[in-house]
C-alpha positions in Angstrom: 222.6 81.8 85.4 225.1 79.1 84.5 222.5 76.9 82.9 221.4 79.8 80.7 225.0 80.4 79.7 225.5 76.8 78.8 222.3 76.8 76.6 223.3 80.1 75.0 226.8 78.9 74.2 225.4 75.7 72.6 223.0 77.7 70.4 225.7 79.9 69.1 228.4 77.3 68.6 226.7 74.1 67.5 225.8 75.4 64.0 229.5 75.8 63.2 230.0 72.1 63.8 228.2 71.4 60.6 229.6 74.4 58.5 232.8 72.7 57.4 232.1 71.0 54.0 235.6 70.4 52.7 235.6 66.9 54.2 233.0 64.7 55.7 232.8 64.6 59.5 234.0 61.0 59.6 237.1 61.7 57.5 238.0 64.8 59.6 237.7 62.8 62.8 239.9 60.1 61.4 242.5 62.6 60.3 242.5 64.4 63.7 242.8 61.1 65.6 245.8 60.0 63.5 247.5 63.4 64.0 247.1 63.2 67.8 247.8 59.5 68.4 250.2 58.6 71.2 251.8 61.0 73.7 251.8 64.7 73.1 253.9 67.0 75.3 253.9 70.7 76.1 256.3 72.9 78.1 256.2 76.7 77.7 257.9 79.4 79.8 256.6 83.0 79.7 257.7 86.2 81.4 256.2 89.7 81.3 257.5 93.0 82.4 255.5 96.3 82.8 257.1 99.7 83.6 255.4 103.1 84.0 256.3 106.4 85.6 254.4 109.4 86.7 255.6 112.9 87.9 253.4 115.7 89.2 250.2 114.1 87.9 247.1 115.5 89.6 245.6 112.9 91.9 248.6 110.5 91.7 251.6 109.9 93.7 254.8 110.5 91.7 257.1 107.5 91.1 257.6 104.3 89.1 255.2 101.3 88.8 256.8 98.0 88.0 255.3 94.5 87.4 257.3 91.3 86.9 255.6 88.0 86.0 256.4 84.4 85.3 254.2 81.7 83.8 254.8 78.0 83.2 252.4 76.0 81.1 253.0 72.2 80.7 251.0 69.2 79.6 251.2 65.5 78.8 248.3 64.0 76.8 247.8 60.4 75.6 245.5 59.8 72.7 244.4 56.4 71.5 241.6 55.3 69.2 238.9 55.2 71.8 240.3 57.2 74.8 242.2 60.3 75.9 244.2 61.0 79.0 244.9 64.7 79.5 247.4 66.1 82.1 248.2 69.8 82.6 250.1 71.8 85.2 250.2 75.6 85.3 252.0 78.2 87.4 251.3 81.9 87.3 253.3 84.4 89.4 253.5 88.2 89.4 254.6 90.9 91.7 253.9 94.7 91.5 255.5 97.7 93.1 253.8 101.1 93.0 254.4 104.7 94.4 251.4 104.3 96.8 252.8 101.0 98.2 256.6 101.1 97.8 256.9 97.3 98.4 256.9 94.4 96.0 253.3 93.0 96.5 252.0 89.7 95.1 249.5 90.5 92.4 249.1 86.9 90.9 249.9 83.6 92.4 248.3 80.4 91.2 249.2 76.7 90.8 246.9 74.1 89.2 247.3 70.5 88.3 244.5 68.7 86.5 244.1 65.2 85.1 241.2 63.8 83.2 240.6 60.4 81.5 237.9 60.0 78.8 236.7 56.7 77.3 234.7 56.9 74.1 232.0 54.4 73.3 232.9 52.5 70.1 229.6 53.0 68.4 229.4 56.7 69.6 232.9 58.2 69.7 231.5 61.6 70.7 230.1 60.2 74.0 231.5 58.3 76.9 232.4 58.2 80.6 235.1 60.3 82.2 237.0 60.6 85.5 238.7 63.8 86.6 240.8 65.2 89.5 242.5 68.5 90.2 244.4 70.5 92.9 244.7 74.2 93.0 246.4 76.6 95.4 248.6 79.6 95.7 252.3 78.8 96.1 253.5 81.7 98.3 252.3 83.4 101.4 249.8 86.2 101.1 250.2 89.5 103.0 248.5 92.9 103.3 251.2 95.6 103.2 250.8 99.3 104.1 253.2 102.2 103.9 252.3 103.1 107.5 251.0 101.3 110.6 247.3 100.5 110.9 245.3 98.4 113.3 244.2 95.0 112.1 241.2 93.4 113.7 238.6 90.6 113.1 235.1 91.6 112.0 233.9 91.0 115.6 236.3 93.7 116.9 239.1 91.4 118.2 242.4 93.3 117.6 245.5 91.7 116.0 247.7 94.7 116.8 249.0 97.8 115.1 251.5 97.1 112.3 252.2 97.8 108.6 252.1 94.1 107.4 249.7 91.3 108.2 249.9 87.7 107.0 246.7 86.6 105.4 247.4 83.1 103.9 250.2 80.5 104.0 251.8 78.8 101.1 249.5 76.2 99.5 246.5 77.6 101.4 243.7 77.8 100.7 244.0 74.5 98.8 241.1 73.2 96.7 241.0 69.6 95.5 238.2 68.2 93.2 237.3 64.8 92.0 234.5 63.8 89.6 233.1 61.1 87.3 230.3 61.0 84.8 229.6 61.3 81.1 231.1 63.7 78.5 229.8 64.7 75.1 231.8 66.3 72.3 229.5 68.5 70.3 232.4 69.8 68.1 235.7 68.0 67.5 237.8 69.4 64.6 241.3 70.7 64.1 240.3 74.4 64.6 237.7 74.1 67.4 236.3 71.8 70.0 233.2 72.0 72.3 232.8 69.5 75.2 230.2 69.1 77.9 230.4 67.1 81.1 227.9 66.1 83.7 228.5 63.8 86.7 229.0 63.3 90.4 231.6 65.6 91.9 233.4 66.3 95.2 235.3 69.3 96.4 237.5 69.8 99.5 238.8 73.2 100.6 241.5 73.4 103.2 241.5 77.0 104.6 241.9 76.6 108.4 243.7 79.6 110.0 243.6 81.6 106.7 242.3 85.2 106.5 240.8 87.5 103.9 240.2 91.3 103.8 236.7 92.2 105.0 237.3 96.0 105.2 234.2 98.2 104.7 236.1 101.5 104.8 233.9 102.7 107.6 236.7 103.1 110.1 239.9 105.1 109.5 243.3 103.3 110.1 241.5 100.0 111.0 241.6 97.1 108.6 239.0 94.4 109.2 239.8 90.7 108.5 237.6 87.6 108.1 238.6 84.1 109.1 238.2 81.4 106.4 236.8 78.0 107.1 237.6 74.6 105.5 234.7 72.6 104.0 233.9 69.7 101.7 230.9 69.0 99.4 229.5 66.2 97.3 227.2 67.2 94.4 226.4 67.4 90.8 229.1 68.7 88.4 228.3 70.4 85.1 231.1 71.7 82.9 231.7 73.1 79.4 235.0 73.6 77.6 235.2 75.4 74.3 238.5 76.0 72.4 239.2 77.4 69.0 241.6 79.0 66.6 241.1 81.9 64.2 244.4 81.1 62.4 247.8 79.6 63.2 248.7 82.7 65.4 245.5 83.3 67.3 243.5 81.0 69.7 240.8 81.4 72.3 239.1 79.3 75.0 236.1 79.5 77.3 235.4 77.1 80.2 232.8 77.0 82.9 232.5 74.5 85.8 229.9 74.2 88.5 229.3 72.0 91.5 225.9 72.0 93.2 225.9 70.3 96.6 223.4 67.5 97.0 223.1 68.0 100.8 224.6 70.5 103.2 225.1 70.4 107.0 223.5 73.7 107.9 225.3 73.8 111.3 228.7 74.3 109.5 227.4 77.2 107.4 227.9 80.9 108.2 224.8 82.6 109.6 223.9 84.3 106.4 223.9 81.0 104.4 222.1 78.7 106.8 218.7 79.1 105.1 219.9 79.1 101.6 219.2 76.5 99.0 221.7 74.2 97.3 221.5 76.3 94.1 222.6 79.3 96.1 225.6 77.3 97.5 226.8 76.2 94.0 230.5 76.6 93.3 231.2 78.3 90.0 234.4 78.8 88.0 234.6 80.7 84.7 237.7 81.2 82.6 238.2 83.0 79.3 241.4 83.9 77.3 242.4 85.1 73.9 246.0 84.8 72.7 247.8 86.1 69.6 251.3 85.0 68.8 253.2 88.0 67.3 256.3 85.9 66.6 258.2 82.9 68.0 258.9 84.6 71.3 256.2 87.3 71.8 252.6 86.6 72.8 249.7 89.1 73.4 246.8 87.8 75.5 243.8 88.8 77.5 242.8 86.6 80.4 239.7 86.6 82.7 238.9 84.4 85.6 236.0 84.5 88.0 235.2 82.0 90.8 232.5 81.8 93.4 232.9 79.6 96.5 230.1 80.8 98.9 231.2 78.5 101.8 234.7 79.9 101.6 234.0 83.5 100.7 230.5 84.7 99.8 231.7 87.1 97.1 232.8 86.6 93.5 236.6 86.5 93.1 237.7 88.0 89.8 241.0 88.5 88.1 241.7 89.9 84.6 244.4 91.5 82.6 246.0 92.2 79.3 249.5 90.6 79.1 252.4 90.9 76.8 254.6 87.9 77.3 258.1 86.9 76.2 257.8 83.1 75.8 259.9 80.1 75.0 258.4 76.7 74.1 260.7 73.8 74.7 258.2 71.4 73.0 
């Protein structure tokens, strides 16, 4: 599936690389390089607030729904004639309170730091080696909160007691670290859009010991089933695609996809349902898409979508999406 998406994206986007005829490709690349030479910094703070209220609506519990969110987006990139060093750090936090669950509940919690160094070949500036590393984890503890006591138990029936709140994850857990090296290719590189592919050798380490996830099948009343998560590490083939573009000065978009297919797997460490699966079936996948429009200097409208699949951690797709109106301030 991910290979098909890579091919499809290339077919649609590569023609636009040759559609700009105002300047030759060489002159445009020279202008872009001169504009980005040296260090470039970014630090942006955003907050979002959502309020809604219902009263005597059929099928709904009366009350107020409130969401508060905070985002920090920072970066420090170094551009030279034949190399790039990109660094980024992002924090996304949000909490929601609803009539059905009258507590503040974490609805978004993510921290990610990423660094990548790309060295261009002198005779082929669109091609070269890269080395990349990243760390990603939630910052705060994760809990399952109920407005009344329920029984929590593991999937095998072991009871954790009757209570209204159960801890699921600790701060900075599960933590995912990645390292990779290989070759990159820039199919498009202009002021308004860029398309980059990477392929190489990658490694992933996930620290999830003593962490829990919901595994409730809604087959038992007042019983919440939990699943224990396991730590794991893999070495395999990394494939990635990053596409970024701008419609105008106010609107931008991006699409990225990254996969890691393990070269070999210790079958003894796998859950029972994965022991006979192939390496392709055990591929880690991460997809991100966002569209942002800047209404004015302090107001942004955006749609964000993220999907990830880590079968050794949780054999289900993890998805998160939302339309956000943010009040932002960019320091530089």
